[in-house]
PyMOL CGO cylinders between C-alpha atoms (Angstrom):
from pymol import cmd
from pymol.cgo import CYLINDER

trace = [
    CYLINDER, 0.00, 0.00, 0.00, 1.37, 3.42, -0.98, 0.3, 1, 1, 1, 1, 1, 1,
    CYLINDER, 1.37, 3.42, -0.98, 1.97, 5.97, 1.77, 0.3, 1, 1, 1, 1, 1, 1,
    CYLINDER, 1.97, 5.97, 1.77, -0.61, 8.78, 1.94, 0.3, 1, 1, 1, 1, 1, 1,
    CYLINDER, -0.61, 8.78, 1.94, 0.10, 11.92, -0.05, 0.3, 1, 1, 1, 1, 1, 1,
    CYLINDER, 0.10, 11.92, -0.05, -0.12, 14.41, 2.82, 0.3, 1, 1, 1, 1, 1, 1,
    CYLINDER, -0.12, 14.41, 2.82, 0.49, 17.40, 0.58, 0.3, 1, 1, 1, 1, 1, 1,
    CYLINDER, 0.49, 17.40, 0.58, -2.41, 16.48, -1.72, 0.3, 1, 1, 1, 1, 1, 1,
    CYLINDER, -2.41, 16.48, -1.72, -4.64, 15.81, 1.26, 0.3, 1, 1, 1, 1, 1, 1,
    CYLINDER, -4.64, 15.81, 1.26, -3.79, 19.25, 2.67, 0.3, 1, 1, 1, 1, 1, 1,
    CYLINDER, -3.79, 19.25, 2.67, -4.33, 21.00, -0.69, 0.3, 1, 1, 1, 1, 1, 1,
    CYLINDER, -4.33, 21.00, -0.69, -7.69, 19.27, -1.16, 0.3, 1, 1, 1, 1, 1, 1,
    CYLINDER, -7.69, 19.27, -1.16, -9.05, 20.27, 2.25, 0.3, 1, 1, 1, 1, 1, 1,
    CYLINDER, -9.05, 20.27, 2.25, -7.34, 23.45, 3.42, 0.3, 1, 1, 1, 1, 1, 1,
    CYLINDER, -7.34, 23.45, 3.42, -9.83, 25.89, 1.88, 0.3, 1, 1, 1, 1, 1, 1,
    CYLINDER, -9.83, 25.89, 1.88, -12.95, 24.23, 3.26, 0.3, 1, 1, 1, 1, 1, 1,
    CYLINDER, -12.95, 24.23, 3.26, -11.50, 23.81, 6.75, 0.3, 1, 1, 1, 1, 1, 1,
    CYLINDER, -11.50, 23.81, 6.75, -10.23, 27.41, 6.82, 0.3, 1, 1, 1, 1, 1, 1,
    CYLINDER, -10.23, 27.41, 6.82, -13.61, 28.75, 5.64, 0.3, 1, 1, 1, 1, 1, 1,
    CYLINDER, -13.61, 28.75, 5.64, -15.36, 26.74, 8.33, 0.3, 1, 1, 1, 1, 1, 1,
    CYLINDER, -15.36, 26.74, 8.33, -13.06, 28.09, 11.05, 0.3, 1, 1, 1, 1, 1, 1,
    CYLINDER, -13.06, 28.09, 11.05, -13.29, 31.65, 9.76, 0.3, 1, 1, 1, 1, 1, 1,
    CYLINDER, -13.29, 31.65, 9.76, -17.10, 31.45, 9.71, 0.3, 1, 1, 1, 1, 1, 1,
    CYLINDER, -17.10, 31.45, 9.71, -17.05, 30.38, 13.36, 0.3, 1, 1, 1, 1, 1, 1,
    CYLINDER, -17.05, 30.38, 13.36, -14.45, 32.77, 14.83, 0.3, 1, 1, 1, 1, 1, 1,
    CYLINDER, -14.45, 32.77, 14.83, -14.75, 35.70, 12.43, 0.3, 1, 1, 1, 1, 1, 1,
    CYLINDER, -14.75, 35.70, 12.43, -11.11, 36.72, 12.31, 0.3, 1, 1, 1, 1, 1, 1,
    CYLINDER, -11.11, 36.72, 12.31, -8.15, 35.64, 10.20, 0.3, 1, 1, 1, 1, 1, 1,
    CYLINDER, -8.15, 35.64, 10.20, -5.48, 35.04, 12.87, 0.3, 1, 1, 1, 1, 1, 1,
    CYLINDER, -5.48, 35.04, 12.87, -7.66, 32.72, 14.95, 0.3, 1, 1, 1, 1, 1, 1,
    CYLINDER, -7.66, 32.72, 14.95, -9.01, 30.95, 11.86, 0.3, 1, 1, 1, 1, 1, 1,
    CYLINDER, -9.01, 30.95, 11.86, -5.46, 30.29, 10.63, 0.3, 1, 1, 1, 1, 1, 1,
    CYLINDER, -5.46, 30.29, 10.63, -4.31, 29.00, 14.02, 0.3, 1, 1, 1, 1, 1, 1,
    CYLINDER, -4.31, 29.00, 14.02, -7.33, 26.75, 14.41, 0.3, 1, 1, 1, 1, 1, 1,
    CYLINDER, -7.33, 26.75, 14.41, -6.99, 25.42, 10.86, 0.3, 1, 1, 1, 1, 1, 1,
    CYLINDER, -6.99, 25.42, 10.86, -3.38, 24.49, 11.59, 0.3, 1, 1, 1, 1, 1, 1,
    CYLINDER, -3.38, 24.49, 11.59, -4.47, 22.74, 14.78, 0.3, 1, 1, 1, 1, 1, 1,
    CYLINDER, -4.47, 22.74, 14.78, -7.03, 20.71, 12.83, 0.3, 1, 1, 1, 1, 1, 1,
    CYLINDER, -7.03, 20.71, 12.83, -4.43, 19.40, 10.39, 0.3, 1, 1, 1, 1, 1, 1,
    CYLINDER, -4.43, 19.40, 10.39, -1.80, 18.82, 13.06, 0.3, 1, 1, 1, 1, 1, 1,
    CYLINDER, -1.80, 18.82, 13.06, -4.31, 16.92, 15.15, 0.3, 1, 1, 1, 1, 1, 1,
    CYLINDER, -4.31, 16.92, 15.15, -5.83, 14.88, 12.34, 0.3, 1, 1, 1, 1, 1, 1,
    CYLINDER, -5.83, 14.88, 12.34, -2.95, 13.91, 10.09, 0.3, 1, 1, 1, 1, 1, 1,
    CYLINDER, -2.95, 13.91, 10.09, -1.21, 11.49, 12.46, 0.3, 1, 1, 1, 1, 1, 1,
    CYLINDER, -1.21, 11.49, 12.46, -4.46, 9.57, 12.92, 0.3, 1, 1, 1, 1, 1, 1,
    CYLINDER, -4.46, 9.57, 12.92, -5.55, 9.22, 9.30, 0.3, 1, 1, 1, 1, 1, 1,
    CYLINDER, -5.55, 9.22, 9.30, -5.37, 5.70, 7.91, 0.3, 1, 1, 1, 1, 1, 1,
    CYLINDER, -5.37, 5.70, 7.91, -3.48, 5.14, 4.67, 0.3, 1, 1, 1, 1, 1, 1,
    CYLINDER, -3.48, 5.14, 4.67, -5.95, 4.30, 1.91, 0.3, 1, 1, 1, 1, 1, 1,
    CYLINDER, -5.95, 4.30, 1.91, -8.83, 6.30, 3.42, 0.3, 1, 1, 1, 1, 1, 1,
    CYLINDER, -8.83, 6.30, 3.42, -11.26, 7.66, 0.86, 0.3, 1, 1, 1, 1, 1, 1,
    CYLINDER, -11.26, 7.66, 0.86, -11.48, 11.39, 0.20, 0.3, 1, 1, 1, 1, 1, 1,
    CYLINDER, -11.48, 11.39, 0.20, -14.86, 11.46, 1.93, 0.3, 1, 1, 1, 1, 1, 1,
    CYLINDER, -14.86, 11.46, 1.93, -13.55, 9.66, 5.01, 0.3, 1, 1, 1, 1, 1, 1,
    CYLINDER, -13.55, 9.66, 5.01, -10.61, 12.07, 5.26, 0.3, 1, 1, 1, 1, 1, 1,
    CYLINDER, -10.61, 12.07, 5.26, -12.88, 15.10, 4.95, 0.3, 1, 1, 1, 1, 1, 1,
    CYLINDER, -12.88, 15.10, 4.95, -15.33, 13.75, 7.57, 0.3, 1, 1, 1, 1, 1, 1,
    CYLINDER, -15.33, 13.75, 7.57, -12.46, 13.09, 9.96, 0.3, 1, 1, 1, 1, 1, 1,
    CYLINDER, -12.46, 13.09, 9.96, -11.10, 16.60, 9.42, 0.3, 1, 1, 1, 1, 1, 1,
    CYLINDER, -11.10, 16.60, 9.42, -14.56, 18.04, 10.13, 0.3, 1, 1, 1, 1, 1, 1,
    CYLINDER, -14.56, 18.04, 10.13, -14.85, 16.00, 13.33, 0.3, 1, 1, 1, 1, 1, 1,
    CYLINDER, -14.85, 16.00, 13.33, -11.40, 17.21, 14.38, 0.3, 1, 1, 1, 1, 1, 1,
    CYLINDER, -11.40, 17.21, 14.38, -12.42, 20.78, 13.50, 0.3, 1, 1, 1, 1, 1, 1,
    CYLINDER, -12.42, 20.78, 13.50, -15.42, 20.55, 15.83, 0.3, 1, 1, 1, 1, 1, 1,
    CYLINDER, -15.42, 20.55, 15.83, -13.18, 19.38, 18.66, 0.3, 1, 1, 1, 1, 1, 1,
    CYLINDER, -13.18, 19.38, 18.66, -10.59, 22.11, 17.99, 0.3, 1, 1, 1, 1, 1, 1,
    CYLINDER, -10.59, 22.11, 17.99, -13.32, 24.75, 17.86, 0.3, 1, 1, 1, 1, 1, 1,
    CYLINDER, -13.32, 24.75, 17.86, -14.90, 23.53, 21.10, 0.3, 1, 1, 1, 1, 1, 1,
    CYLINDER, -14.90, 23.53, 21.10, -11.49, 23.64, 22.79, 0.3, 1, 1, 1, 1, 1, 1,
    CYLINDER, -11.49, 23.64, 22.79, -10.97, 27.18, 21.48, 0.3, 1, 1, 1, 1, 1, 1,
    CYLINDER, -10.97, 27.18, 21.48, -14.26, 28.43, 22.98, 0.3, 1, 1, 1, 1, 1, 1,
    CYLINDER, -14.26, 28.43, 22.98, -13.63, 26.56, 26.20, 0.3, 1, 1, 1, 1, 1, 1,
    CYLINDER, -13.63, 26.56, 26.20, -10.24, 28.31, 26.52, 0.3, 1, 1, 1, 1, 1, 1,
    CYLINDER, -10.24, 28.31, 26.52, -11.64, 31.68, 25.45, 0.3, 1, 1, 1, 1, 1, 1,
    CYLINDER, -11.64, 31.68, 25.45, -14.82, 31.83, 27.51, 0.3, 1, 1, 1, 1, 1, 1,
    CYLINDER, -14.82, 31.83, 27.51, -14.45, 28.99, 29.97, 0.3, 1, 1, 1, 1, 1, 1,
    CYLINDER, -14.45, 28.99, 29.97, -17.39, 27.06, 28.50, 0.3, 1, 1, 1, 1, 1, 1,
    CYLINDER, -17.39, 27.06, 28.50, -18.18, 25.42, 25.20, 0.3, 1, 1, 1, 1, 1, 1,
    CYLINDER, -18.18, 25.42, 25.20, -20.62, 27.93, 23.78, 0.3, 1, 1, 1, 1, 1, 1,
    CYLINDER, -20.62, 27.93, 23.78, -21.04, 26.30, 20.39, 0.3, 1, 1, 1, 1, 1, 1,
    CYLINDER, -21.04, 26.30, 20.39, -24.00, 24.43, 21.92, 0.3, 1, 1, 1, 1, 1, 1,
    CYLINDER, -24.00, 24.43, 21.92, -27.64, 25.41, 22.06, 0.3, 1, 1, 1, 1, 1, 1,
    CYLINDER, -27.64, 25.41, 22.06, -29.28, 26.73, 25.23, 0.3, 1, 1, 1, 1, 1, 1,
    CYLINDER, -29.28, 26.73, 25.23, -30.99, 23.38, 25.93, 0.3, 1, 1, 1, 1, 1, 1,
    CYLINDER, -30.99, 23.38, 25.93, -27.63, 21.60, 25.78, 0.3, 1, 1, 1, 1, 1, 1,
    CYLINDER, -27.63, 21.60, 25.78, -26.08, 24.13, 28.15, 0.3, 1, 1, 1, 1, 1, 1,
    CYLINDER, -26.08, 24.13, 28.15, -28.91, 23.54, 30.61, 0.3, 1, 1, 1, 1, 1, 1,
    CYLINDER, -28.91, 23.54, 30.61, -28.45, 19.77, 30.30, 0.3, 1, 1, 1, 1, 1, 1,
    CYLINDER, -28.45, 19.77, 30.30, -24.71, 20.17, 30.90, 0.3, 1, 1, 1, 1, 1, 1,
    CYLINDER, -24.71, 20.17, 30.90, -25.47, 22.05, 34.10, 0.3, 1, 1, 1, 1, 1, 1,
    CYLINDER, -25.47, 22.05, 34.10, -27.09, 18.91, 35.46, 0.3, 1, 1, 1, 1, 1, 1,
    CYLINDER, -27.09, 18.91, 35.46, -24.04, 16.70, 34.79, 0.3, 1, 1, 1, 1, 1, 1,
    CYLINDER, -24.04, 16.70, 34.79, -21.65, 16.03, 37.68, 0.3, 1, 1, 1, 1, 1, 1,
    CYLINDER, -21.65, 16.03, 37.68, -18.19, 17.56, 37.42, 0.3, 1, 1, 1, 1, 1, 1,
    CYLINDER, -18.19, 17.56, 37.42, -15.14, 15.36, 36.97, 0.3, 1, 1, 1, 1, 1, 1,
    CYLINDER, -15.14, 15.36, 36.97, -12.45, 15.37, 39.64, 0.3, 1, 1, 1, 1, 1, 1,
    CYLINDER, -12.45, 15.37, 39.64, -10.73, 18.77, 39.83, 0.3, 1, 1, 1, 1, 1, 1,
    CYLINDER, -10.73, 18.77, 39.83, -13.19, 20.34, 37.40, 0.3, 1, 1, 1, 1, 1, 1,
    CYLINDER, -13.19, 20.34, 37.40, -15.55, 23.23, 38.07, 0.3, 1, 1, 1, 1, 1, 1,
    CYLINDER, -15.55, 23.23, 38.07, -19.18, 21.99, 38.14, 0.3, 1, 1, 1, 1, 1, 1,
    CYLINDER, -19.18, 21.99, 38.14, -21.07, 22.70, 34.91, 0.3, 1, 1, 1, 1, 1, 1,
    CYLINDER, -21.07, 22.70, 34.91, -23.72, 24.72, 36.76, 0.3, 1, 1, 1, 1, 1, 1,
    CYLINDER, -23.72, 24.72, 36.76, -21.01, 27.08, 38.02, 0.3, 1, 1, 1, 1, 1, 1,
    CYLINDER, -21.01, 27.08, 38.02, -19.56, 27.40, 34.51, 0.3, 1, 1, 1, 1, 1, 1,
    CYLINDER, -19.56, 27.40, 34.51, -23.00, 28.21, 33.11, 0.3, 1, 1, 1, 1, 1, 1,
    CYLINDER, -23.00, 28.21, 33.11, -23.54, 30.86, 35.81, 0.3, 1, 1, 1, 1, 1, 1,
    CYLINDER, -23.54, 30.86, 35.81, -20.10, 32.32, 35.12, 0.3, 1, 1, 1, 1, 1, 1,
    CYLINDER, -20.10, 32.32, 35.12, -20.83, 32.54, 31.39, 0.3, 1, 1, 1, 1, 1, 1,
    CYLINDER, -20.83, 32.54, 31.39, -24.16, 34.18, 32.11, 0.3, 1, 1, 1, 1, 1, 1,
    CYLINDER, -24.16, 34.18, 32.11, -22.43, 36.71, 34.41, 0.3, 1, 1, 1, 1, 1, 1,
    CYLINDER, -22.43, 36.71, 34.41, -19.84, 37.45, 31.72, 0.3, 1, 1, 1, 1, 1, 1,
    CYLINDER, -19.84, 37.45, 31.72, -22.55, 37.91, 29.08, 0.3, 1, 1, 1, 1, 1, 1,
    CYLINDER, -22.55, 37.91, 29.08, -24.55, 40.15, 31.41, 0.3, 1, 1, 1, 1, 1, 1,
    CYLINDER, -24.55, 40.15, 31.41, -21.46, 42.31, 32.03, 0.3, 1, 1, 1, 1, 1, 1,
    CYLINDER, -21.46, 42.31, 32.03, -20.92, 42.92, 28.32, 0.3, 1, 1, 1, 1, 1, 1,
    CYLINDER, -20.92, 42.92, 28.32, -22.32, 45.92, 26.47, 0.3, 1, 1, 1, 1, 1, 1,
    CYLINDER, -22.32, 45.92, 26.47, -25.63, 45.08, 24.76, 0.3, 1, 1, 1, 1, 1, 1,
    CYLINDER, -25.63, 45.08, 24.76, -24.20, 44.91, 21.23, 0.3, 1, 1, 1, 1, 1, 1,
    CYLINDER, -24.20, 44.91, 21.23, -21.36, 42.58, 22.34, 0.3, 1, 1, 1, 1, 1, 1,
    CYLINDER, -21.36, 42.58, 22.34, -23.79, 40.33, 24.19, 0.3, 1, 1, 1, 1, 1, 1,
    CYLINDER, -23.79, 40.33, 24.19, -26.16, 40.25, 21.21, 0.3, 1, 1, 1, 1, 1, 1,
    CYLINDER, -26.16, 40.25, 21.21, -23.52, 39.25, 18.67, 0.3, 1, 1, 1, 1, 1, 1,
    CYLINDER, -23.52, 39.25, 18.67, -22.18, 36.47, 20.90, 0.3, 1, 1, 1, 1, 1, 1,
    CYLINDER, -22.18, 36.47, 20.90, -25.65, 35.14, 21.68, 0.3, 1, 1, 1, 1, 1, 1,
    CYLINDER, -25.65, 35.14, 21.68, -26.66, 35.16, 18.02, 0.3, 1, 1, 1, 1, 1, 1,
    CYLINDER, -26.66, 35.16, 18.02, -23.44, 33.57, 16.79, 0.3, 1, 1, 1, 1, 1, 1,
    CYLINDER, -23.44, 33.57, 16.79, -22.71, 30.98, 19.45, 0.3, 1, 1, 1, 1, 1, 1,
    CYLINDER, -22.71, 30.98, 19.45, -25.87, 30.30, 21.39, 0.3, 1, 1, 1, 1, 1, 1,
    CYLINDER, -25.87, 30.30, 21.39, -28.36, 30.61, 18.54, 0.3, 1, 1, 1, 1, 1, 1,
    CYLINDER, -28.36, 30.61, 18.54, -25.97, 29.27, 15.89, 0.3, 1, 1, 1, 1, 1, 1,
    CYLINDER, -25.97, 29.27, 15.89, -26.50, 32.11, 13.40, 0.3, 1, 1, 1, 1, 1, 1,
    CYLINDER, -26.50, 32.11, 13.40, -24.00, 32.64, 10.64, 0.3, 1, 1, 1, 1, 1, 1,
    CYLINDER, -24.00, 32.64, 10.64, -22.09, 35.90, 10.67, 0.3, 1, 1, 1, 1, 1, 1,
    CYLINDER, -22.09, 35.90, 10.67, -24.23, 37.16, 7.79, 0.3, 1, 1, 1, 1, 1, 1,
    CYLINDER, -24.23, 37.16, 7.79, -27.49, 36.27, 9.58, 0.3, 1, 1, 1, 1, 1, 1,
    CYLINDER, -27.49, 36.27, 9.58, -26.33, 37.83, 12.85, 0.3, 1, 1, 1, 1, 1, 1,
    CYLINDER, -26.33, 37.83, 12.85, -25.36, 41.02, 11.01, 0.3, 1, 1, 1, 1, 1, 1,
    CYLINDER, -25.36, 41.02, 11.01, -28.76, 41.15, 9.29, 0.3, 1, 1, 1, 1, 1, 1,
    CYLINDER, -28.76, 41.15, 9.29, -30.61, 40.64, 12.58, 0.3, 1, 1, 1, 1, 1, 1,
    CYLINDER, -30.61, 40.64, 12.58, -28.58, 43.41, 14.19, 0.3, 1, 1, 1, 1, 1, 1,
    CYLINDER, -28.58, 43.41, 14.19, -28.96, 45.75, 11.20, 0.3, 1, 1, 1, 1, 1, 1,
    CYLINDER, -28.96, 45.75, 11.20, -25.20, 46.10, 10.68, 0.3, 1, 1, 1, 1, 1, 1,
    CYLINDER, -25.20, 46.10, 10.68, -22.77, 45.16, 7.90, 0.3, 1, 1, 1, 1, 1, 1,
    CYLINDER, -22.77, 45.16, 7.90, -20.99, 41.80, 7.89, 0.3, 1, 1, 1, 1, 1, 1,
    CYLINDER, -20.99, 41.80, 7.89, -17.67, 43.61, 8.30, 0.3, 1, 1, 1, 1, 1, 1,
    CYLINDER, -17.67, 43.61, 8.30, -18.99, 45.45, 11.34, 0.3, 1, 1, 1, 1, 1, 1,
    CYLINDER, -18.99, 45.45, 11.34, -20.31, 42.16, 12.76, 0.3, 1, 1, 1, 1, 1, 1,
    CYLINDER, -20.31, 42.16, 12.76, -16.84, 40.57, 12.37, 0.3, 1, 1, 1, 1, 1, 1,
    CYLINDER, -16.84, 40.57, 12.37, -15.19, 43.42, 14.24, 0.3, 1, 1, 1, 1, 1, 1,
    CYLINDER, -15.19, 43.42, 14.24, -17.91, 43.43, 16.88, 0.3, 1, 1, 1, 1, 1, 1,
    CYLINDER, -17.91, 43.43, 16.88, -17.58, 39.67, 17.40, 0.3, 1, 1, 1, 1, 1, 1,
    CYLINDER, -17.58, 39.67, 17.40, -13.82, 39.90, 17.72, 0.3, 1, 1, 1, 1, 1, 1,
    CYLINDER, -13.82, 39.90, 17.72, -14.04, 42.71, 20.27, 0.3, 1, 1, 1, 1, 1, 1,
    CYLINDER, -14.04, 42.71, 20.27, -16.84, 40.97, 22.16, 0.3, 1, 1, 1, 1, 1, 1,
    CYLINDER, -16.84, 40.97, 22.16, -14.81, 37.75, 22.42, 0.3, 1, 1, 1, 1, 1, 1,
    CYLINDER, -14.81, 37.75, 22.42, -11.76, 39.61, 23.65, 0.3, 1, 1, 1, 1, 1, 1,
    CYLINDER, -11.76, 39.61, 23.65, -13.78, 41.48, 26.28, 0.3, 1, 1, 1, 1, 1, 1,
    CYLINDER, -13.78, 41.48, 26.28, -15.61, 38.30, 27.32, 0.3, 1, 1, 1, 1, 1, 1,
    CYLINDER, -15.61, 38.30, 27.32, -12.28, 36.53, 27.72, 0.3, 1, 1, 1, 1, 1, 1,
    CYLINDER, -12.28, 36.53, 27.72, -10.99, 39.37, 29.91, 0.3, 1, 1, 1, 1, 1, 1,
    CYLINDER, -10.99, 39.37, 29.91, -14.14, 39.26, 32.05, 0.3, 1, 1, 1, 1, 1, 1,
    CYLINDER, -14.14, 39.26, 32.05, -13.93, 35.47, 32.25, 0.3, 1, 1, 1, 1, 1, 1,
    CYLINDER, -13.93, 35.47, 32.25, -10.34, 35.64, 33.48, 0.3, 1, 1, 1, 1, 1, 1,
    CYLINDER, -10.34, 35.64, 33.48, -11.28, 38.29, 36.05, 0.3, 1, 1, 1, 1, 1, 1,
    CYLINDER, -11.28, 38.29, 36.05, -14.23, 36.19, 37.26, 0.3, 1, 1, 1, 1, 1, 1,
    CYLINDER, -14.23, 36.19, 37.26, -12.03, 33.10, 37.52, 0.3, 1, 1, 1, 1, 1, 1,
    CYLINDER, -12.03, 33.10, 37.52, -9.54, 34.75, 39.86, 0.3, 1, 1, 1, 1, 1, 1,
]
cmd.load_cgo(trace, "trace")
């Protein structure tokens, strides 16, 4: 069996994975970093001889994990879930040494409440309601470019507030 052509695999999938990451984080530096993490995490685990579809599905699964880790680091909670899933997570027991989910949910709610209204709205639309950047911008009556900047600033401020609340 021939060894996998990693370069071809990368060329075939880089654009779609980058676009996915960019649509979720809304800024180029984070999207590039996360895309790199997807490939670095997935490539060692891909089986030689995997079909193109299998490779792409595995990269997408890895992308979801990388994105969830990114939001967990940024805001202290995976906010790529829907409200019902967050509520269900609050009922799950914490693992040893981990903050209980109910406390994480309360901390995220406190952080969101401390944000200016436009920051809170963009984050809720994008990550709790699952709106695309374009849809969130339309709902807020702003341009997509403005929504990208607003999301970036909101995430930075939320991360600062989350760090302050965690100390």
